[in-house]
VEXFIMAR-74025 format. One record per residue: residue number from 1; x, z, y of N, C-alpha, C in turn; residue in one letter. Coordinates in steps of 0.1 Angstrom, whole numbers. Layout:
+-----+-------+-------+-------+-------+-------+-------+-------+-------+-------+----+
|   i |   nxx |   nzz |   nyy |  caxx |  cazz |  cayy |   cxx |   czz |   cyy | aa |
+-----+-------+-------+-------+-------+-------+-------+-------+-------+-------+----+
| NUM |     X |     Z |     Y |     X |     Z |     Y |     X |     Z |     Y |  A |
...
+-----+-------+-------+-------+-------+-------+-------+-------+-------+-------+----+
% end
This chain:
+-----+-------+-------+-------+-------+-------+-------+-------+-------+-------+----+
|   i |   nxx |   nzz |   nyy |  caxx |  cazz |  cayy |   cxx |   czz |   cyy | aa |
+-----+-------+-------+-------+-------+-------+-------+-------+-------+-------+----+
|   1 |   196 |  -128 |   -93 |   195 |  -115 |   -91 |   198 |  -115 |   -75 |  X |
|   2 |   187 |  -108 |   -66 |   194 |  -101 |   -52 |   193 |   -88 |   -57 |  X |
|   3 |   210 |   -88 |   -48 |   215 |   -75 |   -44 |   207 |   -65 |   -37 |  X |
|   4 |   202 |   -54 |   -45 |   191 |   -43 |   -36 |   202 |   -39 |   -25 |  X |
|   5 |   213 |   -40 |   -25 |   217 |   -36 |   -13 |   217 |   -45 |    -1 |  X |
|   6 |   214 |   -43 |    10 |   216 |   -51 |    19 |   227 |   -51 |    28 |  X |
|   7 |   237 |   -41 |    30 |   247 |   -39 |    37 |   252 |   -25 |    34 |  X |
|   8 |   266 |   -22 |    33 |   274 |   -10 |    36 |   279 |    -7 |    48 |  X |
|   9 |   280 |    -2 |    54 |   286 |     7 |    64 |   295 |    23 |    67 |  X |
|  10 |   306 |    20 |    62 |   313 |    30 |    57 |   307 |    39 |    45 |  X |
|  11 |   301 |    48 |    46 |   294 |    56 |    35 |   281 |    55 |    34 |  X |
|  12 |   275 |    49 |    46 |   261 |    45 |    42 |   256 |    28 |    42 |  X |
|  13 |   244 |    31 |    28 |   243 |    20 |    24 |   224 |    18 |    29 |  X |
|  14 |   226 |     3 |    30 |   212 |     2 |    37 |   208 |    -9 |    27 |  X |
|  15 |   195 |    -4 |    24 |   191 |   -12 |    13 |   177 |   -19 |    17 |  X |
|  16 |   177 |   -30 |     5 |   160 |   -39 |    12 |   149 |   -34 |     6 |  X |
|  17 |   153 |   -24 |    -1 |   133 |   -18 |    -1 |   139 |    -8 |    12 |  X |
|  18 |   145 |    -3 |    15 |   143 |     6 |    30 |   138 |    -6 |    38 |  X |
|  19 |   141 |   -16 |    42 |   143 |   -23 |    55 |   127 |   -32 |    54 |  X |
|  20 |   121 |   -35 |    38 |   108 |   -42 |    36 |   100 |   -27 |    41 |  X |
|  21 |   106 |   -18 |    38 |    93 |    -6 |    43 |    89 |    -1 |    55 |  X |
|  22 |   103 |    -2 |    60 |   106 |    -2 |    77 |    98 |   -12 |    89 |  X |
|  23 |    96 |   -27 |    79 |    93 |   -36 |    84 |    78 |   -34 |    87 |  X |
|  24 |    73 |   -28 |    71 |    60 |   -26 |    69 |    54 |   -20 |    74 |  X |
|  25 |    57 |    -9 |    80 |    56 |    -1 |    90 |    55 |     0 |   102 |  X |
|  26 |    68 |    -8 |   108 |    69 |   -14 |   123 |    54 |   -26 |   129 |  X |
|  27 |    54 |   -33 |   116 |    43 |   -44 |   120 |    32 |   -38 |   119 |  X |
|  28 |    25 |   -30 |   110 |    12 |   -19 |   109 |    10 |   -13 |   125 |  X |
|  29 |    24 |    -7 |   129 |    22 |     1 |   139 |    18 |   -11 |   155 |  X |
|  30 |    22 |   -21 |   151 |    25 |   -28 |   164 |     5 |   -35 |   166 |  X |
|  31 |     9 |   -36 |   155 |    -9 |   -46 |   151 |   -18 |   -33 |   153 |  X |
|  32 |   -19 |   -19 |   151 |   -26 |   -11 |   157 |   -23 |    -2 |   167 |  X |
|  33 |   -13 |    -4 |   174 |   -11 |    -4 |   189 |   -22 |    -6 |   200 |  X |
|  34 |   -21 |   -26 |   194 |   -32 |   -34 |   202 |   -43 |   -32 |   198 |  X |
|  35 |   -47 |   -34 |   189 |   -60 |   -30 |   180 |   -68 |   -18 |   187 |  X |
|  36 |   -60 |    -7 |   194 |   -65 |     6 |   200 |   -66 |     3 |   212 |  X |
|  37 |   -58 |    -1 |   219 |   -61 |    -8 |   233 |   -74 |   -16 |   235 |  X |
|  38 |   -77 |   -22 |   231 |   -90 |   -36 |   228 |   -99 |   -25 |   224 |  X |
|  39 |  -101 |   -15 |   217 |  -111 |    -6 |   217 |  -111 |     7 |   220 |  X |
|  40 |  -107 |    11 |   233 |  -111 |    22 |   241 |  -106 |    33 |   235 |  X |
|  41 |   -92 |    33 |   230 |   -80 |    43 |   224 |   -70 |    43 |   229 |  X |
|  42 |   -64 |    54 |   236 |   -57 |    55 |   244 |   -40 |    53 |   230 |  X |
|  43 |   -37 |    40 |   233 |   -25 |    30 |   222 |   -17 |    43 |   217 |  X |
|  44 |   -14 |    51 |   230 |    -4 |    62 |   229 |    -8 |    77 |   211 |  X |
|  45 |   -22 |    74 |   213 |   -28 |    84 |   203 |   -23 |    75 |   187 |  X |
|  46 |   -21 |    65 |   190 |   -16 |    57 |   176 |    -4 |    57 |   172 |  X |
|  47 |     8 |    56 |   186 |    18 |    59 |   184 |    24 |    72 |   176 |  X |
|  48 |    15 |    87 |   183 |    16 |    97 |   178 |    11 |   101 |   163 |  X |
|  49 |    -2 |    97 |   163 |    -5 |    93 |   149 |     5 |    81 |   136 |  X |
|  50 |    11 |    74 |   142 |    20 |    69 |   131 |    30 |    73 |   126 |  X |
|  51 |    36 |    83 |   139 |    43 |    90 |   137 |    46 |   104 |   127 |  X |
|  52 |    28 |   108 |   125 |    30 |   117 |   116 |    23 |   113 |   103 |  X |
|  53 |    18 |   101 |    98 |    12 |    96 |    91 |    26 |    89 |    77 |  X |
|  54 |    36 |    84 |    84 |    42 |    80 |    79 |    53 |    86 |    71 |  X |
|  55 |    57 |   102 |    78 |    64 |   110 |    67 |    53 |   112 |    58 |  X |
|  56 |    35 |   118 |    62 |    28 |   120 |    54 |    28 |   114 |    42 |  X |
|  57 |    24 |   103 |    42 |    23 |    92 |    34 |    33 |    86 |    27 |  X |
|  58 |    49 |    88 |    30 |    58 |    92 |    22 |    60 |    97 |    10 |  X |
|  59 |    58 |   111 |    16 |    59 |   123 |     4 |    47 |   121 |    -4 |  X |
|  60 |    33 |   119 |     4 |    24 |   117 |    -5 |    24 |   110 |   -20 |  X |
|  61 |    29 |    96 |   -12 |    34 |    83 |   -18 |    42 |    92 |   -30 |  X |
|  62 |    51 |    96 |   -30 |    64 |   103 |   -38 |    58 |   115 |   -44 |  X |
|  63 |    53 |   122 |   -43 |    47 |   133 |   -49 |    38 |   126 |   -57 |  X |
|  64 |    30 |   119 |   -57 |    20 |   114 |   -64 |    28 |   107 |   -77 |  X |
|  65 |    37 |   100 |   -73 |    40 |    95 |   -85 |    48 |   103 |   -94 |  X |
|  66 |    57 |   109 |   -90 |    65 |   120 |   -98 |    54 |   129 |  -103 |  X |
|  67 |    45 |   134 |   -99 |    36 |   142 |  -106 |    35 |   131 |  -122 |  X |
|  68 |    32 |   121 |  -121 |    27 |   111 |  -133 |    37 |   103 |  -141 |  X |
|  69 |    52 |   111 |  -137 |    60 |   108 |  -143 |    70 |   117 |  -141 |  X |
|  70 |    70 |   130 |  -143 |    73 |   142 |  -144 |    84 |   144 |  -158 |  X |
|  71 |    82 |   140 |  -164 |    90 |   137 |  -181 |   104 |   130 |  -173 |  X |
|  72 |   104 |   121 |  -162 |   114 |   112 |  -161 |   124 |   120 |  -150 |  X |
|  73 |   119 |   132 |  -139 |   122 |   139 |  -132 |   128 |   153 |  -134 |  X |
|  74 |   122 |   161 |  -143 |   122 |   176 |  -143 |   141 |   175 |  -145 |  X |
|  75 |   142 |   183 |  -136 |   155 |   192 |  -133 |   165 |   183 |  -129 |  X |
|  76 |   158 |   170 |  -125 |   167 |   166 |  -117 |   162 |   157 |   -97 |  X |
|  77 |   165 |   169 |   -89 |   161 |   169 |   -79 |   164 |   157 |   -67 |  X |
|  78 |   174 |   155 |   -71 |   183 |   142 |   -68 |   174 |   131 |   -67 |  X |
|  79 |   170 |   128 |   -76 |   162 |   117 |   -81 |   146 |   115 |   -74 |  X |
|  80 |   140 |   133 |   -77 |   131 |   134 |   -69 |   129 |   126 |   -52 |  X |
|  81 |   138 |   132 |   -50 |   142 |   125 |   -34 |   146 |   110 |   -30 |  X |
|  82 |   145 |   105 |   -43 |   156 |    94 |   -38 |   143 |    78 |   -41 |  X |
|  83 |   137 |    77 |   -28 |   128 |    72 |   -28 |   134 |    53 |   -27 |  X |
|  84 |   146 |    54 |   -23 |   151 |    44 |   -26 |   154 |    33 |   -37 |  X |
|  85 |   152 |    41 |   -45 |   153 |    38 |   -58 |   142 |    29 |   -60 |  X |
|  86 |   131 |    36 |   -58 |   114 |    28 |   -59 |   107 |    39 |   -64 |  X |
|  87 |    98 |    40 |   -65 |    89 |    52 |   -69 |    82 |    59 |   -63 |  X |
|  88 |    74 |    46 |   -53 |    64 |    55 |   -43 |    46 |    45 |   -51 |  X |
|  89 |    37 |    56 |   -50 |    22 |    55 |   -57 |    17 |    54 |   -41 |  X |
|  90 |    11 |    40 |   -42 |    -2 |    37 |   -30 |   -15 |    48 |   -25 |  X |
|  91 |   -18 |    51 |   -39 |   -30 |    59 |   -38 |   -20 |    73 |   -30 |  X |
|  92 |   -11 |    77 |   -39 |    -5 |    90 |   -30 |    -1 |    87 |   -18 |  X |
|  93 |     4 |    77 |   -11 |     0 |    73 |     6 |   -11 |    72 |    10 |  X |
|  94 |   -22 |    65 |     6 |   -32 |    67 |    13 |   -41 |    82 |    16 |  X |
|  95 |   -35 |    86 |     7 |   -42 |   105 |     3 |   -32 |   109 |    17 |  X |
|  96 |   -22 |   110 |    16 |   -12 |   113 |    26 |   -16 |   110 |    41 |  X |
|  97 |   -15 |    97 |    42 |   -20 |    92 |    55 |   -36 |   101 |    61 |  X |
|  98 |   -45 |   100 |    49 |   -58 |   105 |    55 |   -58 |   118 |    58 |  X |
|  99 |   -46 |   128 |    49 |   -47 |   141 |    57 |   -41 |   138 |    68 |  X |
| 100 |   -30 |   131 |    73 |   -26 |   132 |    86 |   -33 |   129 |    97 |  X |
| 101 |   -42 |   118 |    93 |   -49 |   112 |   104 |   -61 |   124 |   107 |  X |
| 102 |   -65 |   132 |    97 |   -79 |   141 |    98 |   -71 |   149 |   106 |  X |
| 103 |   -58 |   156 |    99 |   -51 |   168 |   112 |   -56 |   166 |   128 |  X |
| 104 |   -42 |   153 |   129 |   -46 |   147 |   139 |   -59 |   147 |   149 |  X |
| 105 |   -68 |   137 |   144 |   -80 |   135 |   148 |   -90 |   145 |   152 |  X |
| 106 |   -83 |   154 |   144 |   -94 |   172 |   149 |   -86 |   176 |   156 |  X |
| 107 |   -72 |   174 |   160 |   -66 |   185 |   168 |   -69 |   181 |   181 |  X |
| 108 |   -72 |   163 |   179 |   -71 |   156 |   198 |   -85 |   152 |   197 |  X |
| 109 |   -96 |   158 |   191 |  -108 |   152 |   192 |  -111 |   137 |   192 |  X |
| 110 |  -107 |   135 |   184 |  -108 |   118 |   183 |  -121 |   115 |   173 |  X |
| 111 |  -126 |    98 |   173 |  -132 |   100 |   161 |  -128 |    95 |   151 |  X |
| 112 |  -131 |    99 |   143 |  -120 |    97 |   129 |  -125 |    83 |   122 |  X |
| 113 |  -135 |    81 |   123 |  -137 |    67 |   116 |  -136 |    53 |   122 |  X |
| 114 |  -136 |    57 |   135 |  -131 |    45 |   142 |  -119 |    40 |   144 |  X |
| 115 |  -112 |    53 |   145 |   -96 |    54 |   145 |   -90 |    47 |   124 |  X |
| 116 |   -96 |    54 |   118 |   -96 |    49 |   104 |  -100 |    29 |   103 |  X |
| 117 |  -107 |    26 |   112 |  -114 |    10 |   109 |   -98 |     3 |   123 |  X |
| 118 |   -93 |    11 |   130 |   -77 |     6 |   137 |   -70 |     5 |   130 |  X |
| 119 |   -71 |    17 |   122 |   -54 |    14 |   109 |   -57 |     9 |   102 |  X |
| 120 |   -70 |     5 |    96 |   -70 |    -1 |    82 |   -67 |   -15 |    80 |  X |
| 121 |   -69 |   -24 |    91 |   -61 |   -38 |    87 |   -43 |   -37 |    91 |  X |
| 122 |   -38 |   -27 |    94 |   -22 |   -26 |    99 |   -18 |   -20 |    82 |  X |
| 123 |   -28 |   -10 |    78 |   -25 |    -6 |    62 |   -25 |   -16 |    53 |  X |
| 124 |   -30 |   -23 |    52 |   -35 |   -35 |    41 |   -23 |   -40 |    46 |  X |
| 125 |   -16 |   -51 |    57 |    -8 |   -56 |    66 |     8 |   -50 |    56 |  X |
| 126 |     8 |   -36 |    62 |    19 |   -35 |    54 |    25 |   -31 |    39 |  X |
| 127 |    10 |   -33 |    35 |     9 |   -29 |    18 |    15 |   -44 |    19 |  X |
| 128 |     9 |   -53 |    23 |    15 |   -68 |    19 |    30 |   -70 |    19 |  X |
| 129 |    34 |   -65 |    32 |    51 |   -63 |    32 |    57 |   -60 |    19 |  X |
| 130 |    53 |   -47 |    18 |    56 |   -36 |    12 |    64 |   -40 |    -1 |  X |
| 131 |    50 |   -48 |    -5 |    52 |   -50 |   -20 |    67 |   -57 |   -23 |  X |
| 132 |    74 |   -66 |   -13 |    85 |   -79 |   -20 |    91 |   -67 |   -17 |  X |
| 133 |    94 |   -51 |   -13 |   103 |   -41 |   -16 |   104 |   -41 |   -33 |  X |
| 134 |    94 |   -41 |   -37 |    89 |   -39 |   -55 |    98 |   -54 |   -60 |  X |
| 135 |    98 |   -61 |   -56 |   104 |   -75 |   -58 |   120 |   -77 |   -58 |  X |
| 136 |   127 |   -67 |   -48 |   139 |   -65 |   -49 |   143 |   -56 |   -58 |  X |
| 137 |   137 |   -48 |   -63 |   141 |   -34 |   -71 |   137 |   -39 |   -84 |  X |
| 138 |   132 |   -54 |   -85 |   125 |   -60 |   -95 |   117 |   -47 |  -104 |  X |
| 139 |   108 |   -42 |  -100 |    96 |   -31 |  -105 |    87 |   -37 |   -98 |  X |
| 140 |    73 |   -28 |  -107 |    60 |   -35 |  -108 |    57 |   -48 |  -113 |  X |
| 141 |    63 |   -53 |  -118 |    57 |   -67 |  -125 |    50 |   -63 |  -137 |  X |
| 142 |    46 |   -73 |  -142 |    36 |   -77 |  -153 |    47 |   -80 |  -169 |  X |
| 143 |    36 |   -80 |  -177 |    41 |   -81 |  -187 |    51 |   -95 |  -186 |  X |
| 144 |    57 |   -99 |  -203 |    64 |  -110 |  -205 |    58 |  -122 |  -202 |  X |
| 145 |    62 |  -135 |  -200 |    59 |  -144 |  -199 |    67 |  -158 |  -201 |  X |
| 146 |    66 |  -168 |  -204 |    75 |  -179 |  -208 |    79 |  -184 |  -194 |  X |
| 147 |    94 |  -190 |  -198 |    96 |  -200 |  -185 |    90 |  -207 |  -181 |  X |
| 148 |    80 |  -221 |  -190 |    72 |  -230 |  -188 |    60 |  -223 |  -173 |  X |
| 149 |    60 |  -208 |  -176 |    51 |  -205 |  -167 |    53 |  -198 |  -156 |  X |
| 150 |    68 |  -189 |  -154 |    72 |  -185 |  -143 |    78 |  -198 |  -137 |  X |
| 151 |    82 |  -207 |  -143 |    91 |  -221 |  -135 |    76 |  -225 |  -125 |  X |
| 152 |    65 |  -223 |  -127 |    56 |  -228 |  -115 |    60 |  -222 |  -100 |  X |
| 153 |    68 |  -212 |   -99 |    69 |  -200 |   -87 |    83 |  -207 |   -82 |  X |
| 154 |    84 |  -207 |   -73 |    96 |  -211 |   -64 |   113 |  -202 |   -72 |  X |
| 155 |   120 |  -211 |   -71 |   132 |  -203 |   -81 |   134 |  -191 |   -77 |  X |
| 156 |   137 |  -186 |   -64 |   141 |  -172 |   -64 |   135 |  -162 |   -65 |  X |
| 157 |   124 |  -170 |   -68 |   109 |  -155 |   -79 |   111 |  -159 |   -95 |  X |
| 158 |   113 |  -172 |   -98 |   119 |  -170 |  -109 |   129 |  -168 |  -113 |  X |
| 159 |   140 |  -166 |  -105 |   157 |  -158 |  -108 |   152 |  -142 |  -109 |  X |
| 160 |   146 |  -134 |   -99 |   147 |  -123 |   -99 |   136 |  -116 |  -113 |  X |
| 161 |   125 |  -125 |  -114 |   119 |  -119 |  -127 |   127 |  -124 |  -133 |  X |
| 162 |   137 |  -127 |  -138 |   149 |  -126 |  -149 |   153 |  -113 |  -151 |  X |
| 163 |   144 |  -102 |  -162 |   150 |   -92 |  -162 |   155 |   -87 |  -174 |  X |
| 164 |   166 |   -81 |  -183 |   171 |   -82 |  -194 |   167 |   -92 |  -207 |  X |
| 165 |   170 |  -106 |  -199 |   171 |  -116 |  -212 |   153 |  -120 |  -212 |  X |
| 166 |   144 |  -117 |  -200 |   132 |  -119 |  -204 |   123 |  -122 |  -188 |  X |
| 167 |   112 |  -128 |  -189 |   104 |  -134 |  -174 |    97 |  -127 |  -176 |  X |
| 168 |    89 |  -121 |  -160 |    82 |  -113 |  -165 |    70 |  -116 |  -154 |  X |
| 169 |    51 |  -116 |  -154 |    48 |  -117 |  -142 |    52 |  -111 |  -131 |  X |
| 170 |    50 |  -119 |  -116 |    52 |  -116 |  -108 |    42 |  -108 |  -100 |  X |
| 171 |    38 |   -97 |  -108 |    26 |   -89 |   -98 |    24 |   -85 |   -89 |  X |
| 172 |    36 |   -81 |   -84 |    38 |   -78 |   -66 |    36 |   -91 |   -58 |  X |
| 173 |    38 |  -104 |   -63 |    33 |  -115 |   -56 |    17 |  -116 |   -58 |  X |
| 174 |    10 |  -111 |   -68 |     1 |  -113 |   -67 |   -10 |  -106 |   -61 |  X |
| 175 |    -3 |   -91 |   -59 |    -7 |   -79 |   -50 |    -4 |   -83 |   -34 |  X |
| 176 |     9 |   -89 |   -33 |     8 |   -93 |   -19 |    -1 |  -102 |   -10 |  X |
| 177 |    -4 |  -112 |   -20 |    -9 |  -122 |   -16 |   -25 |  -118 |   -15 |  X |
| 178 |   -30 |  -110 |   -19 |   -38 |  -104 |   -21 |   -47 |   -97 |   -12 |  X |
| 179 |   -35 |   -85 |    -8 |   -34 |   -78 |     2 |   -35 |   -87 |    17 |  X |
| 180 |   -28 |   -98 |    16 |   -28 |  -103 |    33 |   -45 |  -112 |    32 |  X |
| 181 |   -46 |  -116 |    21 |   -63 |  -121 |    20 |   -75 |  -112 |    23 |  X |
| 182 |   -74 |   -97 |    18 |   -77 |   -89 |    22 |   -77 |   -85 |    38 |  X |
| 183 |   -66 |   -81 |    43 |   -63 |   -82 |    58 |   -65 |   -95 |    66 |  X |
| 184 |   -69 |  -104 |    65 |   -77 |  -121 |    70 |   -93 |  -117 |    69 |  X |
| 185 |   -95 |  -112 |    60 |  -112 |  -106 |    60 |  -114 |   -94 |    66 |  X |
| 186 |  -105 |   -83 |    72 |  -113 |   -75 |    79 |  -109 |   -79 |    93 |  X |
| 187 |   -97 |   -85 |    97 |   -98 |   -90 |   111 |  -110 |   -96 |   113 |  X |
| 188 |  -113 |  -107 |   105 |  -129 |  -119 |   106 |  -137 |  -107 |   111 |  X |
| 189 |  -140 |   -93 |   103 |  -149 |   -91 |   102 |  -156 |   -81 |   113 |  X |
| 190 |  -143 |   -77 |   118 |  -139 |   -68 |   128 |  -157 |   -69 |   136 |  X |
| 191 |  -156 |   -82 |   147 |  -162 |   -88 |   161 |  -180 |   -83 |   152 |  X |
| 192 |  -180 |   -87 |   141 |  -194 |   -83 |   137 |  -196 |   -67 |   128 |  X |
| 193 |  -192 |   -59 |   130 |  -190 |   -45 |   120 |  -201 |   -40 |   125 |  X |
| 194 |  -209 |   -32 |   120 |  -222 |   -27 |   120 |  -221 |   -14 |   127 |  X |
| 195 |  -215 |    -8 |   120 |  -208 |     9 |   122 |  -194 |    14 |   120 |  X |
| 196 |  -196 |    23 |   126 |  -181 |    31 |   125 |  -175 |    34 |   109 |  X |
| 197 |  -166 |    30 |   107 |  -162 |    33 |    93 |  -162 |    22 |    87 |  X |
| 198 |  -171 |     9 |    87 |  -170 |     1 |    82 |  -161 |    -8 |    75 |  X |
| 199 |  -149 |   -10 |    84 |  -139 |   -19 |    82 |  -128 |   -10 |    70 |  X |
| 200 |  -128 |     4 |    75 |  -120 |    14 |    61 |  -129 |    13 |    48 |  X |
| 201 |  -138 |    10 |    51 |  -150 |     6 |    37 |  -145 |    -6 |    30 |  X |
| 202 |  -146 |   -14 |    42 |  -144 |   -30 |    32 |  -127 |   -25 |    27 |  X |
| 203 |  -121 |   -21 |    35 |  -107 |   -22 |    31 |  -104 |   -13 |    16 |  X |
| 204 |  -110 |    -1 |    14 |  -112 |     6 |     3 |  -117 |    -4 |    -8 |  X |
| 205 |  -131 |   -10 |    -7 |  -136 |   -17 |   -16 |  -125 |   -29 |   -19 |  X |
| 206 |  -122 |   -33 |   -12 |  -113 |   -50 |   -12 |  -103 |   -48 |   -19 |  X |
| 207 |   -93 |   -36 |   -16 |   -84 |   -33 |   -23 |   -81 |   -30 |   -39 |  X |
| 208 |   -91 |   -23 |   -32 |   -93 |   -15 |   -49 |   -93 |   -24 |   -61 |  X |
| 209 |  -107 |   -35 |   -55 |  -111 |   -47 |   -65 |   -98 |   -53 |   -68 |  X |
| 210 |   -88 |   -59 |   -63 |   -80 |   -67 |   -64 |   -66 |   -57 |   -73 |  X |
| 211 |   -69 |   -49 |   -68 |   -57 |   -35 |   -78 |   -63 |   -34 |   -88 |  X |
| 212 |   -76 |   -30 |   -92 |   -81 |   -29 |  -108 |   -75 |   -43 |  -113 |  X |
| 213 |   -78 |   -50 |  -110 |   -74 |   -63 |  -119 |   -57 |   -67 |  -123 |  X |
| 214 |   -49 |   -65 |  -111 |   -39 |   -69 |  -110 |   -31 |   -58 |  -122 |  X |
| 215 |   -34 |   -47 |  -116 |   -30 |   -33 |  -124 |   -29 |   -37 |  -142 |  X |
| 216 |   -40 |   -45 |  -143 |   -40 |   -42 |  -160 |   -28 |   -57 |  -168 |  X |
| 217 |   -20 |   -61 |  -159 |   -16 |   -70 |  -164 |     2 |   -61 |  -161 |  X |
| 218 |    -1 |   -46 |  -153 |    17 |   -42 |  -152 |    23 |   -34 |  -164 |  X |
| 219 |    34 |   -31 |  -164 |    38 |   -27 |  -175 |    44 |   -11 |  -167 |  X |
| 220 |    40 |    -7 |  -160 |    50 |     5 |  -155 |    39 |    13 |  -145 |  X |
| 221 |    24 |    13 |  -153 |    15 |    22 |  -143 |    16 |    33 |  -150 |  X |
| 222 |    12 |    45 |  -141 |    11 |    56 |  -144 |    -3 |    58 |  -154 |  X |
| 223 |     5 |    64 |  -161 |   -14 |    70 |  -172 |   -16 |    85 |  -176 |  X |
| 224 |   -29 |    85 |  -176 |   -33 |    96 |  -182 |   -39 |    93 |  -194 |  X |
| 225 |   -33 |    97 |  -204 |   -37 |    94 |  -223 |   -35 |    81 |  -216 |  X |
| 226 |   -48 |    72 |  -227 |   -49 |    61 |  -226 |   -55 |    52 |  -212 |  X |
| 227 |   -57 |    57 |  -203 |   -61 |    54 |  -192 |   -49 |    51 |  -182 |  X |
| 228 |   -49 |    41 |  -171 |   -41 |    36 |  -158 |   -44 |    43 |  -150 |  X |
| 229 |   -37 |    52 |  -148 |   -46 |    62 |  -134 |   -49 |    55 |  -124 |  X |
| 230 |   -40 |    42 |  -122 |   -44 |    31 |  -106 |   -59 |    25 |  -110 |  X |
| 231 |   -60 |    21 |  -121 |   -75 |    14 |  -124 |   -82 |    22 |  -126 |  X |
| 232 |   -83 |    38 |  -126 |   -89 |    49 |  -126 |   -93 |    48 |  -112 |  X |
| 233 |   -88 |    51 |  -102 |   -86 |    51 |   -87 |   -90 |    43 |   -84 |  X |
| 234 |   -93 |    33 |   -88 |   -92 |    19 |   -79 |  -106 |    19 |   -86 |  X |
| 235 |  -113 |    21 |   -90 |  -129 |    14 |   -97 |  -136 |    30 |   -91 |  X |
| 236 |  -129 |    40 |   -90 |  -137 |    50 |   -85 |  -142 |    50 |   -66 |  X |
| 237 |  -129 |    39 |   -62 |  -130 |    40 |   -50 |  -141 |    26 |   -47 |  X |
| 238 |  -136 |    16 |   -58 |  -146 |     2 |   -53 |  -161 |    10 |   -52 |  X |
| 239 |  -167 |    15 |   -59 |  -180 |    25 |   -66 |  -179 |    31 |   -52 |  X |
| 240 |  -174 |    40 |   -47 |  -181 |    52 |   -37 |  -177 |    41 |   -26 |  X |
| 241 |  -170 |    33 |   -19 |  -167 |    26 |    -6 |  -180 |    15 |    -4 |  X |
| 242 |  -182 |    12 |   -18 |  -193 |     2 |   -21 |  -208 |     8 |   -15 |  X |
| 243 |  -207 |    20 |   -21 |  -219 |    25 |   -20 |  -222 |    34 |    -4 |  X |
| 244 |  -210 |    34 |    -2 |  -207 |    39 |    19 |  -212 |    27 |    23 |  X |
| 245 |  -210 |    12 |    20 |  -212 |     1 |    31 |  -227 |     0 |    28 |  X |
| 246 |  -232 |    -2 |    17 |  -245 |    -5 |    12 |  -255 |     6 |    22 |  X |
| 247 |  -249 |    18 |    22 |  -257 |    31 |    30 |  -253 |    28 |    43 |  X |
| 248 |  -247 |    23 |    49 |  -239 |    26 |    63 |  -248 |    10 |    68 |  X |
| 249 |  -251 |     0 |    63 |  -258 |    -9 |    65 |  -277 |    -5 |    65 |  X |
| 250 |  -278 |    -1 |    57 |  -293 |     3 |    53 |  -293 |    11 |    68 |  X |
| 251 |  -284 |    24 |    70 |  -289 |    30 |    83 |  -291 |    21 |    96 |  X |
| 252 |  -284 |    13 |    93 |  -285 |     5 |   107 |  -296 |    -7 |   107 |  X |
| 253 |  -303 |    -5 |   100 |  -317 |   -13 |    92 |  -328 |    -6 |    95 |  X |
| 254 |  -330 |     7 |   100 |  -336 |    15 |   102 |  -344 |    17 |   115 |  X |
+-----+-------+-------+-------+-------+-------+-------+-------+-------+-------+----+
% end
């Protein structure tokens, strides 16, 4: 098992989860900075926007998660703010990030859909990296599997997916690879995009499609009655963003 604590400096504890999340934000910011410059947007706006999006996304992701897991957090304020223990919901992060983006673009009078297109590849790349934080924390995994199944994966994944005497589906890995594939698709599609907002809609459609199926394997899903919240939200996003893509392309043909 990998120690979730990367290092300790005096009373300061640095966890791999935090390092992974920080790496995701840094890589995403660098990519968005250069994409902005090549698309006639002052890259300084991206730095300002990311500075706003990061706290909004983290807060949104945590609030979303805590709402659906309230019985585990009620009366324990410390655990509510202890994000280094895990428990961030990407859909909540997206909501928080969109809110921050809308506020900033409105104040600075920037084209929101163009900015969303610039940021979308960074977001999915960050998600691909961030899933490895779940791996370190041994969370966001799937149901039980046999040793014969898990033995097909590299040894370090096999060992980390051995939890309390049982091997589990490395769903973090499936989603990380899917996110990386979506990232490549978005980058390849960019030169041929037909309208502002297309890359954002393509991101939402493709990510949500993969998440819908991967979520079905997980054992820690947030629930509304018998329904998995992430599956429900993913289905809505797939339908809505696909409809947006169709509408956008039809408008270009008129």
